[in-house]
C-alpha positions in Angstrom: -6.4 6.7 55.3 -3.1 6.2 53.5 -4.1 2.5 52.8 -7.4 3.6 51.3 -5.7 6.2 49.1 -3.1 3.6 47.9 -5.9 1.2 47.0 -8.0 3.9 45.4 -5.3 5.5 43.1 -4.5 2.4 41.0 -8.2 1.7 40.6 -8.8 5.3 39.5 -5.9 5.2 37.0 -7.2 1.9 35.6 -10.7 3.5 35.1 -9.2 6.5 33.4 -7.3 4.2 31.1 -10.4 2.4 30.2 -12.3 5.7 29.6 -9.4 6.9 27.3 -9.6 3.7 25.2 -13.4 4.1 25.0 -13.0 7.7 23.8 -10.5 6.6 21.2 -13.1 4.3 19.7 -15.3 7.3 19.0 -14.9 9.8 16.2 -13.8 13.2 17.3 -15.4 16.6 16.2 -13.0 17.0 13.3 -13.2 13.4 12.0 -14.9 12.4 8.8 -14.7 16.0 7.4 -12.8 15.9 4.2 -10.0 18.4 3.5 -10.4 20.8 0.7 -10.4 19.1 -2.7 -11.3 15.7 -1.3 -14.6 13.8 -1.0 -15.5 11.7 2.1 -16.0 8.1 1.2 -17.4 7.5 4.7 -19.8 10.1 6.2 -19.6 9.0 9.8 -23.3 8.2 9.8 -24.1 5.3 7.5 -22.9 3.1 4.6 -23.8 5.5 1.9 -21.4 4.9 -1.0 -20.5 1.4 0.0 -21.7 -2.1 -1.0 -21.0 -5.7 -0.2 -18.2 -7.5 -2.1 -18.6 -8.9 -5.6 -15.1 -9.6 -6.7 -13.7 -8.5 -10.1 -13.5 -11.9 -11.6 -17.2 -12.5 -11.0 -18.2 -9.0 -12.0 -16.5 -9.4 -15.4 -18.4 -12.6 -16.2 -21.9 -11.5 -15.2 -24.6 -9.8 -17.3 -26.0 -6.6 -15.9 -29.0 -8.5 -14.6 -26.9 -11.2 -13.0 -24.6 -8.6 -11.4 -27.6 -6.7 -10.0 -28.9 -9.9 -8.4 -25.4 -10.9 -7.1 -25.0 -7.4 -5.7 -28.3 -7.6 -3.9 -27.3 -10.9 -2.3 -23.9 -9.5 -1.3 -25.5 -6.4 0.3 -28.1 -8.5 2.2 -25.4 -11.0 3.4 -22.5 -8.7 4.2 -23.6 -5.2 5.0 -25.1 -6.1 8.4 -21.6 -6.9 9.6 -20.4 -3.3 8.9 -21.9 -0.8 11.3 -21.3 2.8 12.2 -20.6 3.1 16.0 -19.9 6.6 17.4 -18.8 7.9 14.0 -16.5 4.9 13.3 -17.0 2.3 10.6 -16.8 -0.9 12.6 -16.5 -4.5 11.3 -17.3 -7.6 13.4 -15.0 -9.9 11.4 -17.8 -12.3 10.4 -18.9 -11.1 6.9 -17.0 -10.1 3.8 -15.1 -7.1 2.4 -16.7 -3.8 1.8 -16.3 -2.0 -1.5 -17.1 1.4 -2.9 -20.2 1.8 -5.1 -18.1 3.9 -7.5 -15.0 2.7 -9.4 -11.8 4.8 -9.4 -8.9 5.2 -11.7 -6.1 7.5 -10.5 -6.6 8.9 -7.1 -5.2 10.2 -3.8 -6.6 8.4 -0.7 -6.5 8.9 3.0 -7.7 6.1 5.4 -7.5 5.9 9.1 -7.5 2.4 10.4 -7.2 0.4 13.6 -6.8 -3.4 14.3 -6.6 -5.6 17.3 -3.8 -8.0 18.3 -2.9 -10.3 15.4 -5.4 -8.4 13.2 -5.2 -8.6 9.4 -6.8 -6.6 6.7 -5.9 -4.4 3.7 -6.9 -1.8 1.2 -7.7 -3.1 -2.3 -7.0 -0.6 -5.1 -9.1 -0.9 -8.3 -10.4 -4.1 -6.8 -6.9 -5.7 -6.6 -5.1 -6.7 -3.4 -3.6 -4.9 -1.7 -2.0 -2.4 0.6 -1.4 -4.6 3.6 -2.8 -4.0 7.1 -1.7 -6.4 9.9 -0.1 -6.9 13.2 3.2 -8.3 12.0 6.9 -7.5 12.5 7.2 -6.8 8.7 5.0 -3.8 9.1 1.9 -2.5 7.2 1.6 -0.7 3.9 3.4 -3.1 1.6 1.9 -4.3 -1.7 1.5 -7.8 -0.2 0.4 -9.7 -3.3 3.1 -8.5 -5.7 5.2 -11.4 -7.1 7.6 -9.5 -9.5 7.8 -6.1 -7.9 8.7 -5.1 -4.3 6.0 -6.3 -1.9 7.5 -5.4 1.6 7.3 -1.9 3.1 10.5 0.1 3.2 10.3 0.4 6.9 8.0 -0.3 9.9 5.8 2.7 10.6 2.9 1.1 12.5 1.7 2.4 15.8 1.1 -0.1 18.6 -1.9 -2.3 18.1 -5.1 -0.7 19.2 -4.0 2.8 18.1 -5.2 4.6 15.0 -2.9 4.6 11.9 -3.2 6.7 8.8 -2.5 5.7 5.2 -1.9 8.3 2.5 -2.0 6.5 -0.8 -1.3 7.8 -4.3 -2.2 5.7 -7.3 -1.3 6.8 -10.8 -1.4 4.3 -13.6 -0.4 1.0 -12.0 2.1 2.7 -9.7 1.4 3.2 -6.0 3.1 5.3 -3.3 2.1 4.7 0.3 2.8 6.8 3.4 2.0 5.3 6.8 1.8 7.7 9.7 3.7 10.3 7.6 6.5 7.9 6.6 7.0 6.6 3.1 6.7 2.8 3.1 6.1 2.2 -0.7 7.8 4.4 -3.3 6.2 4.5 -6.8 5.9 0.8 -7.1 3.7 -1.1 -9.7 0.7 -2.9 -8.2 0.3 -6.2 -10.1 -2.9 -7.6 -11.5 -3.8 -10.3 -9.0 -6.8 -11.7 -10.8 -5.1 -11.9 -14.2 -1.4 -12.3 -13.6 0.8 -10.8 -16.3 -2.0 -8.6 -17.7 -2.3 -4.8 -17.1 -4.0 -3.6 -14.0 -7.6 -2.5 -14.7 -7.9 1.2 -15.6 -10.7 1.5 -13.0 -12.1 -0.4 -10.1 -13.5 -0.2 -6.6 -11.6 0.7 -3.4 -12.1 -2.1 -0.9 -11.8 -2.6 2.9 -10.6 -6.2 3.2 -12.2 -8.9 5.4 -9.8 -11.3 6.9 -11.8 -12.6 9.8 -10.8 -9.9 12.3 -12.5 -7.0 13.9 -11.6 -3.6 12.2 -12.2 0.1 12.6 -12.0 2.8 10.0 -12.6 6.6 9.8 -11.5 9.6 7.8 -11.7 7.9 4.4 -11.1 10.7 1.8 -10.5 10.5 -1.9 -9.5 12.9 -4.6 -9.7 11.7 -8.2 -6.7 12.5 -10.4 -6.1 12.9 -14.2 -3.9 10.3 -16.0 -1.1 12.9 -15.8 -1.5 13.1 -12.1 -3.4 16.4 -11.9 -6.8 16.9 -10.3 -9.7 15.6 -12.3 -12.2 18.2 -13.5 
């Protein structure tokens, strides 16, 4: 009998661990419900408010008719790779980035994200890369593509791979502050114009969830638009 119990207990604990991981892949009852003053960019049900990637350099060169055709192609090609599974926005790593239908100027943003081992992604602000997400000793949250301003996070605040992390991002003008899991990792740092180096950052642009060939999970994506002075937009 003791032998049977000794054999059973490890197997039971392993099963519970698997169940716990499975539960963590599902949205909870309080997920995807925006706090007061915020709008949910992801409703936990479908891709309303999102579209396939058409990058800023291409967008600026296209006529409205050309852009509409290009957008239709991007949606057809890329959106099938982004699915909602149990209230979580899930990416299979085989398509391209997802971007908001709406463009944003100054804003406050929350994003919960999860990656696998060696995973790589990021959050584009106004269509420019990026607030870094990755499994790397340097840590996530830095403005990775900066050349002349700080690009690395102030500290490593990532949770272990496979667990949920939360960004709290404030963007005012070209300056960005990032909190990762409640710790400040970027402090009022300019985000540089990646597409047109040396030129001012666009005043408005989409928020993007970056494709980098890895599986990704997102939930609780909330935004509040701000005035140029930093107050809430009417």
